[in-house]
BAFI-3210 file (N, C-alpha, C; in Angstrom, 3 decimals, decimal comma, padded with zeros to 6 digits):
// residues 186
n [1|2|3|4|5|6|7|8|9|10|11|12|13|14|15|16|17|18|19|20|21|22|23|24|25|26|27|28|29|30|31|32|33|34|35|36|37|38|39|40|41|42|43|44|45|46|47|48|49|50|51|52|53|54|55|56|57|58|59|60|61|62|63|64|65|66|67|68|69|70|71|72|73|74|75|76|77|78|79|80|81|82|83|84|85|86|87|88|89|90|91|92|93|94|95|96|97|98|99|100|101|102|103|104|105|106|107|108|109|110|111|112|113|114|115|116|117|118|119|120|121|122|123|124|125|126|127|128|129|130|131|132|133|134|135|136|137|138|139|140|141|142|143|144|145|146|147|148|149|150|151|152|153|154|155|156|157|158|159|160|161|162|163|164|165|166|167|168|169|170|171|172|173|174|175|176|177|178|179|180|181|182|183|184|185|186]
n.u [039,109|040,790|042,370|043,662|045,375|047,032|048,221|049,620|051,424|052,832|053,943|055,576|057,416|058,586|059,806|061,616|063,233|064,301|065,842|067,790|069,653|071,239|074,388|076,821|079,409|082,806|086,036|089,462|091,948|095,193|098,120|099,507|102,534|105,503|107,114|109,974|113,446|113,403|111,947|108,890|105,628|103,666|100,614|097,700|096,567|093,832|090,727|088,072|085,222|082,419|078,983|078,564|077,120|074,460|075,566|074,935|075,015|077,886|077,993|078,267|077,344|075,704|072,782|072,145|069,728|069,300|071,523|070,902|068,607|069,731|071,370|069,365|067,764|069,667|069,750|071,259|070,572|071,366|073,247|071,633|069,745|071,280|071,892|069,310|068,422|069,988|068,961|066,408|066,675|067,547|066,816|066,471|065,120|062,625|060,071|059,889|059,897|058,027|058,185|060,853|060,835|059,166|060,824|062,904|061,599|061,131|063,774|064,295|062,522|062,702|065,088|065,966|065,074|066,491|067,646|065,865|064,223|061,545|060,454|061,653|060,991|058,174|057,793|058,700|056,854|054,493|055,037|055,027|052,324|050,968|052,103|051,895|049,152|048,016|049,694|050,786|051,994|050,889|048,684|050,088|051,898|050,074|048,993|051,226|051,505|049,064|049,222|051,446|050,473|048,432|050,021|051,513|049,420|048,581|050,894|050,957|048,575|049,287|051,349|049,873|048,207|050,130|051,066|048,756|048,433|050,709|050,113|047,825|048,961|050,712|048,821|047,436|049,465|049,746|047,248|047,433|049,443|048,203|046,154|047,668|048,831|046,530|045,805|047,850|047,423|045,858]
n.v [074,960|075,893|077,471|075,539|074,321|076,479|076,840|074,420|074,587|076,886|075,983|073,921|075,382|076,921|074,919|073,833|076,052|076,460|074,189|074,540|076,310|075,063|073,875|071,348|071,273|071,362|069,977|070,529|068,252|067,820|067,466|064,227|063,340|062,651|059,445|059,206|059,240|059,007|058,402|056,708|058,009|056,851|055,212|055,611|052,958|051,004|051,577|050,137|048,997|050,927|051,357|050,843|051,463|049,569|048,040|047,431|044,111|042,846|042,906|040,270|038,645|035,897|035,017|032,825|031,422|031,699|030,310|027,724|027,284|027,337|025,039|023,152|023,373|022,604|019,976|018,969|017,601|016,714|018,648|020,934|020,254|020,294|023,035|024,174|022,995|024,296|026,847|026,568|026,912|029,480|032,662|034,825|033,879|033,117|033,812|032,514|029,896|027,830|027,475|026,724|024,351|022,846|022,578|021,137|018,702|017,962|017,540|015,121|013,349|013,626|012,562|009,994|006,512|004,177|006,028|007,898|009,097|008,424|008,241|010,264|012,448|012,363|012,867|015,539|016,791|016,321|017,819|020,382|020,599|020,384|022,404|024,777|025,716|027,669|028,009|028,531|026,323|024,134|022,734|021,401|019,852|018,260|016,906|015,405|013,777|012,397|011,065|009,467|007,881|006,530|005,122|003,528|001,977|000,686|-000,758|-002,413|-003,816|-005,086|-006,724|-008,375|-009,561|-010,903|-012,693|-014,190|-015,308|-016,878|-018,675|-019,888|-021,031|-022,874|-024,514|-025,433|-026,907|-028,897|-030,143|-031,058|-032,940|-034,770|-035,606|-036,740|-038,847|-040,405|-041,239|-042,959|-045,141|-048,341]
n.w [179,291|177,273|178,921|180,463|178,615|178,052|180,559|180,811|178,663|179,438|181,851|180,904|179,353|181,351|182,954|181,109|180,618|183,150|183,458|181,539|182,478|184,239|184,832|184,655|186,882|185,911|186,291|185,944|185,654|187,075|184,987|184,291|185,724|183,847|183,803|185,700|186,729|189,641|192,875|192,660|192,994|195,660|195,733|197,694|199,786|198,825|200,345|202,365|200,557|200,349|200,464|197,707|194,608|193,077|190,402|186,949|185,578|183,785|180,147|179,103|181,076|182,539|184,028|186,837|186,484|183,747|182,851|183,746|182,215|179,656|179,716|180,098|177,722|175,942|176,327|178,363|180,912|183,486|184,276|184,185|186,143|188,475|188,704|188,795|191,172|193,086|192,771|193,789|196,502|196,677|197,656|195,965|193,804|194,617|193,742|191,381|191,898|191,393|188,612|188,400|189,875|188,232|185,983|187,178|187,664|185,009|184,165|185,269|183,983|181,207|179,993|177,698|177,639|180,005|181,695|182,558|185,417|186,838|189,361|190,950|189,339|189,397|192,083|192,256|190,531|192,000|194,309|193,215|192,336|194,779|196,390|194,949|194,064|192,416|190,339|186,956|185,920|187,047|185,692|183,612|185,091|186,467|184,293|183,419|185,704|185,624|183,134|183,619|185,692|184,328|182,518|184,286|185,330|182,998|182,424|184,660|184,244|181,879|182,818|184,510|182,616|181,065|182,987|183,427|180,879|180,822|182,895|181,780|179,510|180,662|181,939|179,678|178,420|180,326|180,139|177,507|177,777|179,471|177,758|175,709|177,086|177,630|175,085|174,434|176,026|175,957]
ca.u [039,857|041,859|043,270|044,477|046,442|047,968|048,979|050,549|052,491|053,636|054,711|056,609|058,448|059,292|060,678|062,702|064,138|065,005|066,826|068,841|070,647|072,053|075,574|077,587|080,741|083,890|087,321|090,611|092,898|096,586|098,708|100,247|103,964|106,142|107,946|111,341|114,339|113,223|110,971|107,533|104,695|102,885|099,187|097,176|095,946|092,381|089,989|086,941|084,175|081,236|077,796|078,772|075,809|074,218|075,942|074,361|075,995|078,578|077,162|078,334|076,908|074,573|072,204|072,080|068,525|069,531|072,473|070,152|067,753|070,574|071,734|068,135|067,379|070,719|069,619|072,197|069,613|072,040|073,811|070,518|069,145|072,143|071,723|067,939|068,322|070,559|068,064|065,233|066,969|068,001|065,687|066,284|064,272|061,464|058,860|059,933|060,144|057,164|058,757|062,103|060,447|058,670|061,981|063,609|060,858|061,384|065,136|064,278|061,700|062,953|066,117|065,401|065,464|066,588|068,183|064,750|063,931|060,154|060,149|062,048|060,196|056,818|057,860|058,796|055,564|053,527|055,346|054,547|050,864|050,492|052,619|051,579|047,883|047,669|050,774|050,434|052,630|050,134|047,978|051,035|052,395|048,969|048,906|052,326|051,180|047,966|049,725|052,329|049,602|047,808|051,065|051,806|048,287|048,627|052,001|050,519|047,591|050,048|052,038|048,840|047,796|051,215|051,065|047,587|048,763|051,701|049,380|046,982|049,845|051,154|047,644|047,187|050,500|049,431|046,125|047,937|050,198|047,212|045,483|048,617|048,960|045,318|045,799|048,813|046,884|044,851]
ca.v [074,016|076,685|077,942|074,383|074,179|077,592|076,538|073,312|075,118|077,802|075,170|073,219|076,363|077,290|073,804|073,738|077,180|076,247|073,133|074,974|077,119|074,251|073,327|070,444|071,851|070,521|070,271|070,156|067,485|068,157|066,485|063,121|063,557|061,558|058,636|059,706|058,443|059,194|057,488|056,886|058,301|055,681|055,457|055,119|051,639|051,144|051,363|049,217|049,459|051,316|051,827|050,805|051,360|048,341|048,216|046,384|043,072|043,052|042,469|038,838|037,977|034,986|034,761|031,388|030,854|031,608|029,213|026,474|027,143|026,990|023,625|022,378|023,346|021,904|018,555|018,599|017,589|016,602|019,968|021,843|019,879|020,776|024,491|024,426|022,593|025,393|027,998|026,330|027,425|030,864|033,560|035,751|033,234|032,538|034,049|031,638|028,549|026,861|027,213|025,988|023,003|022,176|022,199|020,056|017,475|017,594|017,023|013,709|012,491|013,776|011,703|008,810|005,181|003,842|007,124|008,680|008,747|008,832|008,352|011,618|013,395|012,355|013,545|016,983|017,237|016,331|018,972|021,560|020,614|020,594|023,647|025,947|025,421|028,728|028,115|028,193|025,048|023,052|021,856|020,523|018,882|017,318|016,071|014,440|012,812|011,575|010,176|008,475|006,959|005,675|004,241|002,536|001,048|-000,131|-001,695|-003,412|-004,657|-005,911|-007,771|-009,328|-010,303|-011,823|-013,739|-015,037|-016,076|-017,889|-019,707|-020,640|-021,829|-023,999|-025,368|-026,072|-027,932|-029,994|-030,877|-031,764|-034,103|-035,737|-036,150|-037,601|-040,068|-041,183|-041,819|-044,045|-046,294|-049,074]
ca.w [178,500|176,654|179,973|180,860|177,614|178,247|181,790|180,534|177,802|180,243|182,797|180,137|178,991|182,587|183,344|180,137|180,840|184,418|183,263|180,619|183,151|185,140|184,195|185,490|187,036|185,441|186,928|185,129|186,451|186,749|184,078|184,917|185,497|183,121|184,688|185,720|187,546|191,067|193,473|192,115|194,077|196,066|195,812|198,962|199,731|198,698|201,575|202,187|199,650|201,115|199,742|196,266|193,958|192,329|189,006|186,103|185,277|182,514|179,021|178,851|182,292|182,394|185,343|187,105|185,887|182,302|182,663|183,901|181,033|178,497|179,853|179,913|176,310|175,202|176,628|179,434|182,018|184,781|184,583|184,449|187,419|189,562|188,831|189,256|192,583|193,888|192,675|194,625|197,843|196,556|197,900|194,841|192,805|195,298|192,950|190,206|192,411|190,727|187,291|188,610|190,292|187,029|185,183|187,890|187,366|183,608|184,007|185,652|183,130|179,777|179,387|177,053|178,084|181,428|182,504|183,096|186,808|187,027|190,785|191,355|188,558|189,945|193,382|192,012|189,994|193,106|195,152|192,494|192,351|196,154|196,979|194,128|193,381|191,466|189,354|185,576|185,594|187,691|184,740|182,914|186,065|186,684|183,102|183,502|186,756|185,145|182,082|184,233|186,415|183,315|182,002|185,325|185,376|181,781|182,588|185,645|183,555|180,938|183,590|184,943|181,427|180,722|184,006|183,149|179,663|181,218|183,644|180,849|178,657|181,491|182,109|178,379|178,233|181,239|179,548|176,312|178,241|179,951|176,571|175,008|177,903|177,456|173,741|174,381|176,752|175,183]
c.u [041,062|042,856|044,158|045,646|047,494|048,827|050,011|051,710|053,406|054,505|055,831|057,744|059,258|060,242|061,865|063,716|064,934|066,096|067,980|069,951|071,524|073,193|076,264|078,974|081,791|085,162|088,410|091,588|094,307|097,167|099,482|101,718|104,563|107,003|109,385|112,209|114,078|112,211|109,574|106,580|103,885|101,431|098,687|096,500|094,436|091,706|088,838|085,874|082,932|080,148|078,009|077,411|075,684|074,498|075,281|075,428|076,685|077,761|077,183|077,925|075,689|074,051|072,153|070,855|068,689|070,522|071,799|069,274|068,560|070,965|070,518|067,797|068,447|070,673|070,586|071,417|070,277|072,622|072,698|069,903|069,969|071,959|070,334|067,800|068,893|069,618|066,809|065,426|067,388|066,799|065,457|065,315|063,013|060,174|058,788|060,103|059,269|057,712|060,041|061,800|059,913|059,831|062,810|062,929|061,130|062,789|065,228|063,579|062,012|064,077|065,496|065,897|065,569|067,143|067,086|064,432|062,526|059,788|060,472|061,216|058,772|056,774|057,902|057,488|054,517|053,767|054,847|053,031|050,338|050,903|052,197|050,280|047,478|048,699|050,272|051,051|051,862|049,396|048,923|051,582|051,325|048,815|050,000|052,007|050,077|048,436|050,624|051,516|048,926|048,810|051,416|050,686|048,298|049,751|051,629|049,507|048,285|050,776|051,040|048,390|048,861|051,284|049,915|047,833|049,738|051,023|048,525|047,822|050,329|050,017|047,340|048,206|050,221|048,285|046,548|048,671|049,230|046,518|046,394|048,789|047,730|045,315|046,779|048,293|045,833|043,521]
c.v [074,711|077,124|076,806|074,191|075,267|077,338|075,456|073,800|076,023|077,029|074,440|074,153|076,745|076,186|073,675|074,851|076,990|075,194|073,570|075,731|076,321|073,660|072,414|071,042|070,849|070,932|069,794|069,445|067,894|067,088|065,425|063,348|062,374|060,741|059,108|058,857|058,654|058,230|057,766|057,156|057,051|056,091|054,946|053,766|051,825|050,803|050,405|049,837|049,745|051,789|051,903|050,646|050,026|048,613|047,127|045,339|043,370|042,447|040,965|038,020|037,104|034,711|033,256|030,729|030,700|030,482|027,857|026,231|026,750|025,516|022,734|022,250|022,722|020,401|018,064|018,609|017,475|017,941|020,944|021,546|020,388|022,274|024,816|024,088|023,678|026,599|027,823|026,899|028,891|031,807|034,553|035,196|032,638|032,737|033,151|030,174|027,501|026,492|026,393|024,544|022,200|021,706|021,101|018,727|017,015|017,038|015,567|012,841|012,592|012,918|010,409|007,528|005,032|004,975|008,019|008,173|009,251|008,967|009,763|012,673|013,504|013,083|015,067|017,535|017,322|017,521|020,258|021,684|020,952|021,958|024,901|025,716|026,462|028,868|027,805|026,856|023,861|022,174|020,903|019,456|017,826|016,380|015,012|013,360|011,858|010,576|009,091|007,436|005,994|004,668|003,156|001,503|000,126|-001,162|-002,798|-004,360|-005,591|-007,033|-008,827|-010,191|-011,327|-012,983|-014,715|-015,897|-017,191|-019,028|-020,561|-021,528|-023,060|-025,006|-026,112|-027,178|-029,148|-030,833|-031,636|-033,038|-035,175|-036,393|-037,101|-038,918|-040,960|-041,891|-043,004|-045,295|-046,991|-049,160]
c.w [177,872|177,721|180,469|179,907|177,784|179,475|181,541|179,686|178,606|181,223|182,084|179,776|180,219|183,011|182,393|180,359|182,124|184,256|182,392|181,338|184,105|184,345|185,176|185,625|186,564|186,139|185,999|186,049|186,096|185,826|184,861|184,641|184,749|184,083|184,588|186,618|189,025|191,623|192,906|193,267|194,406|196,183|197,156|198,767|199,630|200,021|201,334|201,290|200,486|200,175|198,239|195,589|193,235|190,862|188,178|185,809|183,953|181,369|178,777|180,069|182,005|183,797|185,578|186,475|184,379|181,995|182,773|182,682|179,800|178,540|179,580|178,430|175,417|175,465|177,682|180,753|183,386|185,210|184,961|185,818|188,593|189,783|189,357|190,743|193,496|193,892|193,532|196,027|197,842|196,658|196,758|193,807|193,425|194,514|191,717|190,615|191,717|189,345|187,413|188,993|189,105|186,159|185,857|187,578|185,934|183,407|184,422|184,619|181,637|179,212|178,855|177,721|179,584|182,300|183,065|184,503|187,143|188,496|191,285|190,620|189,083|191,274|193,206|191,442|191,105|194,026|194,506|192,593|193,752|196,713|196,234|193,356|192,344|190,342|187,945|185,139|186,183|186,683|184,004|183,851|186,342|185,498|183,103|184,535|186,298|184,088|182,654|185,003|185,440|182,761|183,014|185,415|184,160|181,878|183,575|185,016|182,568|181,653|184,066|183,770|181,041|181,709|183,761|181,916|179,997|181,983|182,713|179,928|179,413|181,674|180,814|178,124|179,124|180,666|178,286|176,711|178,734|178,770|175,824|175,767|177,725|176,099|173,654|175,100|175,898|175,862]
res [m|q|s|n|r|i|c|i|v|a|l|s|i|a|l|a|a|a|g|c|h|k|h|v|p|t|a|v|l|p|p|v|p|p|p|g|p|g|p|s|p|t|l|p|a|p|g|p|v|r|d|q|p|n|l|p|p|p|p|n|f|v|s|p|l|e|g|a|d|r|a|f|y|a|g|k|y|d|d|a|r|m|i|y|a|r|l|l|d|d|q|r|f|k|d|q|r|d|m|i|l|f|h|v|a|l|t|y|v|l|p|a|g|p|t|a|d|w|k|q|g|t|s|a|f|k|e|l|v|e|s|y|p|e|s|p|y|k|p|l|a|s|l|f|l|s|l|r|s|d|l|d|h|a|a|a|d|g|r|q|r|d|q|k|i|k|q|l|t|t|e|l|e|r|y|k|k|i|d|a|d|r|r|r|r|p]
***
């Protein structure tokens, strides 16, 4: 145990000492000549870019997914839907396709009033549930589908009830008229 600690300390000292002796060579550039009255030196034309390293994006760069999310959370559902729709086909976001599809569905159903498009939203939720059975978004999509189904059934039941009330009201009026006609006859 003691010998392991000694080996580790010795190895650490050796690595540190080896790294201390490496210096980055520096070069002194010639001074830039002051502009003068003569012909200015021409710079060579830039050549094609080859094997450029992947540079990090600039600090104010917004990824397409972040842009879609910003539009979504700002309530700009049409803008968000357009961006999300493009991301569905973008291979860079294939691992997040279930989340994107969930947000696409929400952009259809969240607008208030008649602008909500439940047909398109339901279609997107169904695609999510069927295509991504292991997705963490599946339970929420299933809940939306279930609630919408219940709402559609309740609306259908309400329409049937209203139709039945209308029929009964018409029938009652007919019976009232028959009764009134009987009372007028001697």
